[in-house]
DOTI-339645 format. One record per residue (C-alpha): residue number from 0; y, z, x. Coordinates in pm, 1 decimal, always signed. Each point is the difference from the previous one (the first is absolute). Last residue first. Example, Ala and Ser with C-alpha at 12.3 -4.5 7.8 and 13.67 -1.06 7.14 Angstrom:
2
[martor 1, [-106.0, +714.0, +1367.0]] [martor 0, [-344.0, +66.0, -137.0]] 
! end
This chain:
348
[martor 347, [+1307.2, +2242.2, -2848.8]] [martor 346, [+110.6, +360.3, -45.9]] [martor 345, [+333.1, +80.6, -166.5]] [martor 344, [+294.4, +145.9, +193.9]] [martor 343, [+101.2, +334.3, -154.2]] [martor 342, [-162.8, +187.9, +289.5]] [martor 341, [+267.6, -121.7, +241.4]] [martor 340, [+287.1, +89.9, -235.4]] [martor 339, [-136.3, +353.2, -45.2]] [martor 338, [-101.5, +61.9, +362.7]] [martor 337, [+322.8, +81.6, +183.0]] [martor 336, [-141.9, +174.0, +309.0]] [martor 335, [+228.6, -139.6, +268.9]] [martor 334, [-267.5, -254.5, +93.0]] [martor 333, [+5.9, -115.3, -364.0]] [martor 332, [+373.0, -67.4, +25.9]] [martor 331, [-70.6, -197.2, +317.5]] [martor 330, [-266.9, -208.0, -172.5]] [martor 329, [+234.9, -61.7, -294.1]] [martor 328, [+261.9, -141.2, +237.5]] [martor 327, [-264.5, -237.5, +136.9]] [martor 326, [-79.8, -121.2, -352.9]] [martor 325, [+368.4, -39.1, -85.8]] [martor 324, [+49.7, -219.3, +305.7]] [martor 323, [-313.9, -194.3, -83.9]] [martor 322, [+130.7, -99.1, -342.9]] [martor 321, [-295.8, -200.9, -122.3]] [martor 320, [-15.7, -360.5, -120.7]] [martor 319, [-318.9, -78.3, +185.4]] [martor 318, [-315.3, +192.2, +90.5]] [martor 317, [-188.0, -154.4, +295.6]] [martor 316, [-283.5, -243.7, -56.6]] [martor 315, [-311.4, -31.0, +215.8]] [martor 314, [-150.2, -336.8, -86.4]] [martor 313, [-365.8, -16.2, -109.8]] [martor 312, [-97.2, -348.8, -115.5]] [martor 311, [-367.8, -49.5, -75.5]] [martor 310, [-133.7, -355.2, -9.0]] [martor 309, [-123.7, -118.2, -339.9]] [martor 308, [+131.9, -354.3, +40.5]] [martor 307, [+278.8, +59.2, -251.6]] [martor 306, [+113.3, +314.2, +180.9]] [martor 305, [-163.2, +339.7, -40.0]] [martor 304, [+195.2, +325.3, -11.5]] [martor 303, [+51.5, +315.9, +204.5]] [martor 302, [+339.5, +166.8, +35.1]] [martor 301, [+14.0, +231.3, +302.6]] [martor 300, [+197.1, +323.0, +15.1]] [martor 299, [+128.3, +198.6, +295.5]] [martor 298, [+345.5, +130.7, -93.7]] [martor 297, [-94.1, +164.1, -330.7]] [martor 296, [+285.5, +19.6, -254.0]] [martor 295, [+58.8, +335.2, -171.7]] [martor 294, [+168.7, -43.5, -335.8]] [martor 293, [+351.4, +100.4, -111.0]] [martor 292, [+174.4, -320.5, +98.2]] [martor 291, [+335.0, +174.7, +51.6]] [martor 290, [-160.3, +292.0, +183.0]] [martor 289, [-162.7, -246.7, +244.0]] [martor 288, [-313.3, +167.9, +129.5]] [martor 287, [-173.4, -221.0, +255.6]] [martor 286, [-363.2, +90.7, +70.7]] [martor 285, [-163.8, +151.5, +305.0]] [martor 284, [-308.3, -151.7, +154.6]] [martor 283, [-354.4, +134.6, -14.3]] [martor 282, [-44.3, -109.1, -362.6]] [martor 281, [-58.4, -365.4, +84.1]] [martor 280, [+63.7, -181.6, -328.6]] [martor 279, [-205.2, -293.3, -130.7]] [martor 278, [+173.7, -197.1, -275.0]] [martor 277, [-212.6, -244.4, -199.2]] [martor 276, [+222.1, -283.8, -120.7]] [martor 275, [+106.7, -49.7, -360.1]] [martor 274, [+371.3, -33.3, +74.8]] [martor 273, [+73.7, +352.7, -120.7]] [martor 272, [-260.6, +123.7, +246.3]] [martor 271, [-321.4, +171.8, -102.0]] [martor 270, [-56.8, +303.5, +221.3]] [martor 269, [-262.7, +99.9, +254.9]] [martor 268, [-5.1, +306.2, +226.0]] [martor 267, [-71.1, +36.9, +368.8]] [martor 266, [-113.0, +257.8, +254.8]] [martor 265, [-320.5, -155.2, +138.3]] [martor 264, [+126.0, -8.9, +357.0]] [martor 263, [+291.5, -208.5, -130.1]] [martor 262, [-78.4, -279.8, +246.4]] [martor 261, [-370.9, +3.5, -79.8]] [martor 260, [+57.6, -12.5, -375.6]] [martor 259, [+254.6, -276.5, +54.0]] [martor 258, [-248.3, -199.8, +208.4]] [martor 257, [-265.4, +40.2, -270.8]] [martor 256, [+248.4, -122.7, -259.1]] [martor 255, [+80.0, -313.9, +199.5]] [martor 254, [-364.0, -66.4, +97.0]] [martor 253, [-119.7, -8.3, -360.0]] [martor 252, [-286.4, +241.3, -74.2]] [martor 251, [+174.6, +147.5, -303.0]] [martor 250, [+284.0, -225.3, -115.5]] [martor 249, [-96.2, -1.6, -371.4]] [martor 248, [-34.5, +380.5, +15.4]] [martor 247, [+368.7, +52.0, +83.6]] [martor 246, [+82.7, +173.4, -330.1]] [martor 245, [-296.4, +232.0, +58.5]] [martor 244, [+202.7, +154.1, +280.2]] [martor 243, [+221.4, +186.0, -244.8]] [martor 242, [+82.0, +252.5, +276.5]] [martor 241, [+210.9, +230.3, -216.9]] [martor 240, [+329.0, +116.2, +158.6]] [martor 239, [+96.3, +364.8, -57.6]] [martor 238, [+320.4, +163.8, +119.6]] [martor 237, [-11.3, +364.9, +109.7]] [martor 236, [+325.1, +198.3, -17.3]] [martor 235, [+98.3, +257.7, +258.9]] [martor 234, [+67.3, +367.7, -78.6]] [martor 233, [+363.5, +85.0, +61.8]] [martor 232, [+205.4, +69.5, +314.6]] [martor 231, [-63.6, -311.5, +207.7]] [martor 230, [+209.9, -11.6, +318.3]] [martor 229, [-298.5, -42.9, +235.6]] [martor 228, [-78.8, -318.4, -196.8]] [martor 227, [-325.7, -79.4, -178.4]] [martor 226, [-107.8, -291.1, -216.2]] [martor 225, [-317.6, -9.7, -208.9]] [martor 224, [-178.6, -308.7, -118.2]] [martor 223, [-319.1, +13.1, -203.1]] [martor 222, [-260.1, -273.7, +11.3]] [martor 221, [-256.2, -131.0, -245.4]] [martor 220, [-336.6, +20.9, -171.0]] [martor 219, [-223.0, +183.5, +249.8]] [martor 218, [+293.6, +198.7, +140.1]] [martor 217, [+213.1, -86.1, +302.6]] [martor 216, [+306.3, +188.8, +122.0]] [martor 215, [+271.1, -186.7, +191.3]] [martor 214, [+265.1, +228.9, +148.5]] [martor 213, [+346.0, -134.5, +75.3]] [martor 212, [+227.7, +178.1, +245.2]] [martor 211, [+378.5, +39.5, -7.0]] [martor 210, [+138.0, +124.2, +333.0]] [martor 209, [-121.4, -270.3, +238.0]] [martor 208, [+243.7, -274.7, -99.9]] [martor 207, [+54.6, -372.5, -62.3]] [martor 206, [-209.0, -30.0, -317.9]] [martor 205, [-253.7, +272.4, -76.9]] [martor 204, [-217.7, +159.8, +264.3]] [martor 203, [-380.2, -2.5, -31.4]] [martor 202, [-276.6, +231.0, -122.1]] [martor 201, [-330.7, -163.9, -88.9]] [martor 200, [-336.1, +76.5, -164.3]] [martor 199, [+67.1, +334.4, -170.0]] [martor 198, [-306.7, +35.3, -221.2]] [martor 197, [+20.4, +82.8, -370.5]] [martor 196, [-299.4, +116.4, -204.0]] [martor 195, [+231.1, +242.5, -184.5]] [martor 194, [+368.2, -61.8, +76.7]] [martor 193, [+201.5, +324.1, -28.2]] [martor 192, [-289.8, +236.4, +67.1]] [martor 191, [-154.1, -189.3, +292.4]] [martor 190, [+340.9, -86.3, +141.3]] [martor 189, [+119.0, +362.6, +13.3]] [martor 188, [+130.0, -49.7, +356.1]] [martor 187, [-115.2, -337.6, +132.7]] [martor 186, [+342.1, -151.4, -60.7]] [martor 185, [+184.6, +271.3, +191.8]] [martor 184, [-244.1, -19.0, +292.4]] [martor 183, [+28.5, -378.4, +16.2]] [martor 182, [+380.7, +22.2, -5.5]] [martor 181, [-2.9, +252.7, +285.6]] [martor 180, [-222.0, -225.1, +212.8]] [martor 179, [+218.9, -300.2, -82.3]] [martor 178, [+315.0, +188.3, +91.4]] [martor 177, [-143.9, +88.0, +340.7]] [martor 176, [-100.8, -360.7, +69.3]] [martor 175, [+349.3, -119.1, -97.3]] [martor 174, [+165.7, +263.3, +222.8]] [martor 173, [-217.1, -115.0, +289.1]] [martor 172, [+119.3, -355.5, -67.1]] [martor 171, [+359.8, +121.8, +2.4]] [martor 170, [-62.4, +167.0, +334.2]] [martor 169, [-145.4, -328.3, +127.0]] [martor 168, [+311.4, -187.4, -113.6]] [martor 167, [+224.2, +249.9, +182.1]] [martor 166, [-214.6, -16.6, +315.3]] [martor 165, [+14.2, -380.3, -2.0]] [martor 164, [+380.7, +16.6, -7.8]] [martor 163, [+1.8, +241.1, +292.9]] [martor 162, [-242.7, -219.9, +191.7]] [martor 161, [+221.7, -305.0, -45.8]] [martor 160, [+317.7, +174.7, +115.1]] [martor 159, [-179.2, +138.7, +306.7]] [martor 158, [-137.4, -344.6, +83.8]] [martor 157, [+344.0, -156.5, -4.0]] [martor 156, [+130.9, +285.3, +220.0]] [martor 155, [-276.6, -64.7, +250.2]] [martor 154, [+64.0, -375.0, -15.6]] [martor 153, [+356.2, +27.4, +125.3]] [martor 152, [-27.4, -335.3, +171.7]] [martor 151, [-68.0, -152.8, -340.9]] [martor 150, [+360.7, +88.2, -102.2]] [martor 149, [+1.9, +192.2, -328.9]] [martor 148, [+54.7, -192.4, -324.1]] [martor 147, [-374.5, -62.4, -30.4]] [martor 146, [-60.3, +375.3, -10.8]] [martor 145, [+244.2, +55.1, -286.9]] [martor 144, [-164.3, -268.5, -214.5]] [martor 143, [-351.1, +124.4, +87.1]] [martor 142, [+90.3, +357.9, -92.9]] [martor 141, [+173.9, -90.2, -325.9]] [martor 140, [-308.6, -192.4, -112.0]] [martor 139, [-225.8, +280.2, +123.5]] [martor 138, [+189.3, +264.2, -201.9]] [martor 137, [+26.1, -234.6, -301.9]] [martor 136, [-369.9, -81.5, -48.2]] [martor 135, [-154.2, +330.2, -110.4]] [martor 134, [+293.8, +105.7, -216.3]] [martor 133, [+20.2, -352.5, -144.5]] [martor 132, [-350.7, +15.2, -149.4]] [martor 131, [-138.1, -328.6, -134.1]] [martor 130, [-379.5, -14.3, -53.6]] [martor 129, [+10.1, +366.0, -104.7]] [martor 128, [-129.9, +233.4, +268.6]] [martor 127, [-296.4, +240.3, +10.0]] [martor 126, [-269.2, -172.8, -205.0]] [martor 125, [-245.6, -1.7, +295.6]] [martor 124, [-142.5, -347.7, -60.9]] [martor 123, [-276.2, -157.1, +211.9]] [martor 122, [-167.7, -294.7, -173.4]] [martor 121, [-374.5, -38.8, +63.8]] [martor 120, [-107.5, -364.8, +16.3]] [martor 119, [-217.8, +68.2, +306.1]] [martor 118, [-112.4, -192.9, +308.6]] [martor 117, [+254.5, -282.5, -24.5]] [martor 116, [+222.6, +200.3, -35.4]] [martor 115, [+23.8, +367.7, +98.4]] [martor 114, [+371.3, +58.2, -66.4]] [martor 113, [-6.3, -129.6, -355.0]] [martor 112, [+330.0, +151.2, -114.1]] [martor 111, [+64.7, +175.2, -332.0]] [martor 110, [+288.1, -27.2, -245.2]] [martor 109, [+67.7, +374.5, -27.4]] [martor 108, [+212.7, +34.6, +314.6]] [martor 107, [-56.4, +183.7, +330.4]] [martor 106, [-252.5, -265.6, +104.9]] [martor 105, [+280.3, -257.4, +12.5]] [martor 104, [+170.5, +211.6, +268.8]] [martor 103, [-318.5, -10.4, +206.7]] [martor 102, [-35.8, -377.9, -37.9]] [martor 101, [+354.7, -66.3, +117.6]] [martor 100, [-50.8, +256.3, +278.5]] [martor 99, [-306.6, -199.8, +106.1]] [martor 98, [+186.3, -329.4, +35.2]] [martor 97, [+291.7, +136.5, +201.9]] [martor 96, [-243.8, +211.5, +203.2]] [martor 95, [-240.9, -282.1, +78.2]] [martor 94, [+259.2, -267.0, +71.5]] [martor 93, [+198.5, +234.2, +226.8]] [martor 92, [-315.7, +116.0, +176.8]] [martor 91, [-96.8, -357.3, +77.1]] [martor 90, [+346.5, -83.7, +123.4]] [martor 89, [-2.0, +295.4, +236.3]] [martor 88, [-347.0, -85.0, +129.5]] [martor 87, [+97.4, -363.3, +48.4]] [martor 86, [+276.1, +114.4, +239.6]] [martor 85, [+367.8, -66.6, -58.5]] [martor 84, [+165.3, -92.8, +328.1]] [martor 83, [+316.8, -126.4, -171.6]] [martor 82, [-53.0, -347.0, +147.5]] [martor 81, [-347.7, -5.7, -153.1]] [martor 80, [+138.3, +63.6, -346.5]] [martor 79, [-168.3, -293.2, -176.9]] [martor 78, [-298.3, +45.7, +234.2]] [martor 77, [-45.7, +354.4, -134.7]] [martor 76, [-25.1, -145.5, -350.7]] [martor 75, [-303.0, -211.9, +88.9]] [martor 74, [-159.9, +273.2, +210.0]] [martor 73, [+7.6, +262.3, -278.4]] [martor 72, [-68.3, -231.4, -294.8]] [martor 71, [-380.3, -10.4, +14.2]] [martor 70, [-46.5, +368.4, +83.9]] [martor 69, [+240.0, +120.8, -270.7]] [martor 68, [-147.7, -241.1, -254.4]] [martor 67, [-349.5, +140.5, +55.5]] [martor 66, [+121.0, +358.4, -49.5]] [martor 65, [+203.5, -94.4, -309.1]] [martor 64, [-298.6, -180.8, -150.3]] [martor 63, [-243.0, +288.7, +57.4]] [martor 62, [+242.2, +251.4, -161.6]] [martor 61, [+44.4, -200.0, -319.6]] [martor 60, [+335.9, -77.5, -159.2]] [martor 59, [-18.4, -380.7, +18.2]] [martor 58, [-355.3, +19.8, -141.3]] [martor 57, [+112.8, +164.5, -323.0]] [martor 56, [+346.4, +120.6, -94.0]] [martor 55, [+12.4, -294.0, -244.3]] [martor 54, [-334.8, -184.5, -19.6]] [martor 53, [-197.3, +194.6, -261.5]] [martor 52, [+250.5, -55.0, -279.8]] [martor 51, [+49.2, -361.2, +106.3]] [martor 50, [-373.9, -70.0, -2.3]] [martor 49, [-31.5, +123.8, -357.7]] [martor 48, [+303.1, -192.4, -124.5]] [martor 47, [-95.7, -331.8, +167.0]] [martor 46, [+155.7, -69.7, +337.8]] [martor 45, [+247.3, -269.3, +108.4]] [martor 44, [+311.3, +177.2, -129.5]] [martor 43, [-112.7, +317.7, +186.9]] [martor 42, [-19.9, -156.0, +348.0]] [martor 41, [+360.9, +72.8, +96.3]] [martor 40, [-57.7, +361.7, -105.1]] [martor 39, [-191.9, +49.0, +326.3]] [martor 38, [+344.5, +13.7, +160.1]] [martor 37, [-30.9, +374.4, -53.8]] [martor 36, [-181.7, +43.0, +331.8]] [martor 35, [+290.9, -161.0, +193.6]] [martor 34, [+275.3, +246.6, -90.9]] [martor 33, [-53.4, +252.2, +278.7]] [martor 32, [-88.9, -288.9, +230.3]] [martor 31, [+341.3, -156.1, -57.3]] [martor 30, [+190.9, +330.0, +4.5]] [martor 29, [-165.6, +89.1, +331.6]] [martor 28, [+90.7, -334.5, +152.9]] [martor 27, [+361.7, +46.0, -109.8]] [martor 26, [+7.3, +359.7, +128.1]] [martor 25, [-116.6, -121.5, +341.8]] [martor 24, [+250.4, -285.4, -13.7]] [martor 23, [+279.7, +258.1, -25.5]] [martor 22, [-45.3, +96.6, +365.6]] [martor 21, [-260.7, -187.4, +204.5]] [martor 20, [-113.7, +249.8, +263.4]] [martor 19, [+98.0, +345.4, -130.6]] [martor 18, [-41.1, -111.0, -361.3]] [martor 17, [-366.6, -94.1, +44.9]] [martor 16, [-206.8, +299.5, -111.9]] [martor 15, [+254.2, +218.6, -182.2]] [martor 14, [+199.5, -294.2, -133.9]] [martor 13, [-308.0, -178.0, -130.1]] [martor 12, [-126.8, +313.9, -174.0]] [martor 11, [+335.9, +60.6, -169.5]] [martor 10, [+15.6, -365.2, -103.5]] [martor 9, [-345.5, +27.5, -157.7]] [martor 8, [+106.3, +303.8, -203.0]] [martor 7, [+314.7, -184.9, -110.4]] [martor 6, [-189.7, -317.5, -94.9]] [martor 5, [-257.3, +195.7, -201.6]] [martor 4, [+271.2, +199.8, -177.9]] [martor 3, [+194.2, -316.1, -86.7]] [martor 2, [-316.9, -171.6, -126.8]] [martor 1, [-75.8, +268.8, -258.4]] [martor 0, [-299.1, +230.1, +42.3]] 
! end
């Protein structure tokens, strides 16, 4: 998820484990180790496109690495707080839980996290939370702020505030899981008659919420998208996106394209870009629908081309020139069941 969420979750862990002995410094350590795994992005400028795609949320997010790091850092960090009588065991648990909760929260998203590296490249992704979800983060953020304002001597009250905030976020997570199950059931209903040869391959939340869900349905030649909200009152619309994978034939076998196929779990389409590049779009991720632009813009898209030396360039480019405020407002209107304006957006 986003860096703020990871830091907040880590701070909560640090406060619960070390706050009684070292006060606010426990939350600071937790925030640091809660953010640490995502510092793998520092290496991205030095990696080729294929390696970069495989690197982020890779080895730094693996269970074996976090266990090893916890053992190695426990005594070192305990010495830093020797005067506070912090034991290596406490420091080790803080590192492990701050790090592992980061990885766990990442697994709730669609991006995918390689928790078994270096033994497996499998990416765990539960498609339960959007990568930024304020309703999940805010309770814990408010809780850690309130707790740190309480005198450290009153550590029981600090802990109570933290646990209450964690409980609220956990209840929201349970709500998200419940909504996903309902959304899957709604999208599976009549699927075989409405989309012949279609298979529901992913159900994930749309931007910043857990009320509007996006179903990805694969057929031999393309993908259908269907959105569902509990406030829908009319039959949903299916949007079709042809795969057009033959357009990317000149890149077949190249490491960059193979990495993108792996990353997308095989759910990708190809388009010719206006600038002549080959655009590879990961269909698992939601798209931006700016009502002023009138065309859906995929968030995760890579533009493949060859430079003068023949080397493949594959930058991931975000849509530009869009009214994001209008796009978010349209999402909320769609949540409320207003489908006409949403369905009028053209496919990419």
